[in-house]
N, C-alpha and C positions, 0 to 999 in steps of 0.2 A: 438508339443513340447507336450510330455507326462509332467504329476506331480509332480517326481522323479528329471526329469532335471531343469521344472520351479523352484523346490524352493532350487537345487541346485545352480542356477542361480542367484536367488532374496537373496542368504545367500554368497555370490562371490561378490555380487555388495553391499551387504549390511556392507562387511568388508574393499570392495575399500571407500564407502563412510565415514565410521567411521575413517580411515585411513586419509582421506583428509579434515578431522573436520567437515564431515556433521554428526550430531547424533540426539539423541533426546534430549538429554544433551544439546547443545550446542546451536539449533535449539531455544526450549526455552530460554535461556540465550540471546541469538539476538535479539528475540520478546520482553520478559521483557524491555529489553534495551533500542529499540527502543521509543517502547509505555513510556517511561520513558524521552526519549530528545524529544520526539512531545508534554507531560506536560511541560518541560523547555523551550521549544521552544515558547508556548503559554506567556510563564511567562515572558519571557529575551526580545525576540520580542516587545510585549504588551509595555512592563517598558521602555526600549528605543526610541520608536516610539511612544509611548504615544496614540497609539490604541487599540480598543478591537480587536482582531483578533487569528483567530482557526486556527491550523494546523494539516495535515493531513499525515501522512507519509504514503506509500504502496512501494510494489515492494519486489523484490528478497530481500535486504538489509532487512527491517519492516518485511518479512514470515521467516528470517532465513535460508532462501535456496541457499545462494550466500556462497562459498568457497574462502580461500585465494588465491589471485592472480589473483582472476577472472574481479578484479577492474571493480565491479559493481556499476552503480553511485545510487542517491537516490532519490527517487521518491517521491516531495511535494507536496499538495494541502495547500495553504495559500489563507483565506478570511476572510471579515471583518464581521459585523452583519447589512452591506448592502449589501449581496449579500443574498440568496437564495439559497441552495442546493436540488434538489430535484430528483427523482427518475421516478416522474409522474407528469402530467402536474395537480393534483389536489393542489397543494400546491402553484400553479400561482402569486405571487405577482408584478403586473406591475411599481409599484415604486420602486423597488429595480432591484438587477441585478441578474439575475438568473441562477444558474448556472446548467444545466440539463444533470445526469449523464444518459448514457445510454446504454446497451448492445443487444446484438439478439444473435442469434446461426452459425450465420457467424465471430462473432466476440470469438478471444480465450479463453479461462478461465479468465487469467492472467490481460485481459485486458479491457478496459471499454473506453467509447468517453465521451466525457466533451463538451457540443454544451454552449457556453456564451451568454447571449441576456440582451443587456443591456438598460434602460429603458428610453422613448423618455426624448426628450429637454424638 
């Protein structure tokens, strides 16, 4: 595909995305809304449950890349201070629940695996 055709295709695609609600402005609004929801969840659930917990929203909703009618789900990770979330083994804490987050070249960029390791009783 030559450069002119690529530019024309990109322009048309941008217009279609704008028409269905995927614009830079809307993506920014959605991201800010989900960051605020994350903070409110931390506060509300902690008060209701009486625990210190942390909540992280991720996926198409929090990235702002969903569109109306897509019925995308909400991805959330909740954990307490009894958990340790790690990307490598250097921070391993044997007395806690360790959640090891990992990726490799075979995992799509929007995915990760979380492997839970429970402390011995």
